[in-house]
C-alpha positions in Angstrom: -9.2 30.0 -1.6 -8.6 26.3 -1.3 -6.6 24.8 1.5 -3.0 24.2 0.6 -2.2 20.6 -0.3 0.2 18.8 2.2 2.7 16.8 0.2 5.5 14.7 1.6 8.7 14.3 -0.5 10.8 11.2 0.1 14.1 11.3 -1.9 17.7 11.0 -1.1 18.5 13.7 -3.6 18.5 17.3 -2.4 18.0 18.5 -6.0 14.7 16.7 -6.3 13.5 17.8 -2.8 14.4 21.4 -3.7 12.9 21.3 -7.2 9.6 19.9 -5.8 9.5 22.5 -3.0 10.0 25.2 -5.6 7.4 23.8 -8.0 4.8 23.5 -5.2 5.7 26.7 -3.4 2.1 27.6 -2.8 1.4 24.3 -1.0 2.9 22.7 2.1 5.9 20.5 1.2 7.3 18.3 4.0 10.7 16.6 3.5 10.4 13.1 4.8 13.0 10.7 6.2 12.4 7.7 8.4 8.9 7.4 9.9 6.9 8.4 11.7 5.5 10.8 9.1 2.8 13.4 9.7 -0.6 11.9 9.6 -2.2 14.7 7.6 -0.3 14.3 4.3 -2.4 14.3 1.2 0.3 12.6 -0.9 3.9 11.3 -0.7 6.1 11.7 -3.8 9.0 9.3 -3.8 11.7 8.2 -6.3 13.3 4.8 -7.0 16.2 5.7 -4.7 13.8 6.2 -1.8 12.2 2.8 -2.6 15.6 1.2 -2.2 16.4 2.9 1.0 13.0 3.4 2.6 11.1 0.3 1.5 9.8 -0.5 5.0 8.5 3.0 5.4 6.7 2.8 2.0 5.3 -0.6 2.9 3.9 0.8 6.1 2.5 3.9 4.4 1.1 2.0 1.4 -2.5 1.7 2.7 -2.5 5.0 4.6 -1.6 7.7 2.1 -1.4 7.9 -1.7 2.1 7.4 -3.0 3.2 8.9 -6.3 6.5 7.8 -8.0 8.6 10.4 -9.8 10.5 8.2 -12.2 12.0 7.9 -15.6 9.4 5.5 -17.0 10.5 2.6 -19.1 8.2 1.5 -21.9 6.8 -2.0 -21.6 8.1 -4.7 -19.2 6.7 -5.7 -15.9 6.2 -3.1 -13.2 9.2 -2.4 -11.0 8.9 -2.7 -7.2 8.8 1.1 -6.9 5.8 1.1 -9.3 3.9 -1.4 -7.2 4.0 1.1 -4.3 2.7 4.0 -6.5 -1.0 4.0 -5.6 -1.1 7.6 -6.7 0.5 7.0 -10.1 3.8 7.3 -11.8 4.9 10.8 -12.9 7.6 10.8 -15.6 10.6 12.8 -14.4 11.1 13.9 -18.1 7.8 15.7 -18.1 7.7 19.5 -18.0 7.6 21.3 -14.6 4.0 22.3 -15.3 3.0 18.7 -16.1 4.8 17.4 -13.0 3.1 20.0 -10.7 -0.3 19.2 -12.2 0.2 15.5 -11.9 1.2 15.8 -8.3 -1.8 18.0 -7.4 -4.2 15.6 -9.3 -2.7 12.6 -7.4 -3.1 14.5 -4.1 -6.8 15.1 -5.0 -7.1 11.4 -5.9 -7.8 12.1 -9.5 -6.6 9.9 -12.3 -3.0 10.5 -13.3 -2.5 11.2 -17.0 0.6 13.0 -18.1 2.3 13.5 -21.4 4.4 10.4 -21.4 1.9 7.6 -22.1 4.5 4.9 -23.0 4.1 3.0 -19.8 1.0 0.7 -19.6 1.2 0.6 -15.8 -1.4 2.9 -14.1 -1.7 2.2 -10.4 -4.4 5.0 -10.2 -6.7 2.4 -11.9 -8.1 0.2 -9.2 -8.9 -3.5 -9.8 -12.5 -4.5 -9.5 -13.4 -7.3 -7.1 -13.9 -9.7 -10.0 -10.6 -8.7 -11.7 -8.7 -9.2 -8.4 -10.3 -12.6 -7.9 -9.5 -13.6 -11.4 -5.8 -12.6 -10.9 -5.6 -14.7 -7.7 -6.9 -17.7 -9.6 -4.4 -17.0 -12.5 -1.7 -17.0 -9.8 -3.0 -20.3 -8.4 -2.3 -21.8 -11.9 -5.9 -22.2 -13.1 -6.6 -22.0 -16.9 -9.3 -19.6 -18.2 -11.7 -22.5 -18.5 -11.1 -23.5 -14.8 -11.4 -19.9 -13.7 -14.8 -19.6 -15.5 -16.0 -22.8 -13.8 -14.8 -21.6 -10.4 -16.4 -18.1 -10.8 -19.5 -19.4 -12.5 -19.0 -17.1 -15.5 -18.3 -17.6 -19.2 -14.7 -18.0 -20.6 -15.1 -14.8 -22.6 -15.9 -12.9 -19.4 -12.8 -14.3 -17.8 -10.8 -13.1 -20.8 -12.2 -9.6 -20.4 -11.4 -9.6 -16.7 -7.8 -10.9 -17.4 -7.3 -8.3 -20.2 -8.6 -5.4 -18.0 -6.5 -6.5 -15.0 -3.4 -6.9 -17.1 -3.8 -3.3 -18.4 -4.3 -1.9 -14.9 -1.3 -3.6 -13.4 0.9 -3.1 -16.5 1.7 -6.7 -17.5 1.3 -8.5 -20.8 2.0 -12.2 -19.8 0.5 -14.6 -17.4 3.9 -15.1 -15.6 4.2 -11.3 -15.0 0.7 -11.3 -13.5 1.6 -14.2 -11.2 4.7 -12.3 -10.1 2.6 -9.2 -9.5 0.1 -11.1 -7.3 2.9 -12.6 -5.3 4.5 -9.2 -4.9 1.2 -7.8 -3.6 0.9 -10.7 -1.1 4.4 -10.0 0.2 3.5 -6.3 0.7 0.3 -7.3 2.5 2.2 -9.6 4.9 4.8 -7.0 5.8 2.0 -4.4 6.6 0.0 -6.8 8.8 0.7 -6.5 12.5 2.5 -9.4 14.0 0.4 -11.7 16.1 1.3 -11.8 19.8 2.3 -15.1 21.2 
């Protein structure tokens, strides 16, 4: 038999904590509060309320453990702050118990998250390639597609492909949204970096 998955639950709502503990009764479910958190967690499931109250904890954990957001997804629009933390994907709260359980266990195993509600274009489980990431940084710097092609020594059509793929992966449709996303990622990175000693 497989080892039980260790799942942290970060929510200010007891009903959510209890429901997830019941759904995942055959796995280890740890209710989380302020850090430090156990180092051996496979996944942390959080909600928007936790993002508002435990943003620093989520920022610190962002690169250390996969984070899955249990949320009522909204179709379209730019990703929310909570969604930018969700490296393990977004699980629609309106999904069935079976779908939520399966999505949590897939995220813990680092598999792609696909659940019944496919209205949201944002899928943090899809990682940006190096070229897509570089293209987004150049977009955020204000360069046109032609200037990006010149900078990266590639064709304009290739730039368009990278831009389109990156937009799909981060869940945006406009250049201004992509710029906001890049700046949001830079803010997260700065808050996670250790402070330099003087």
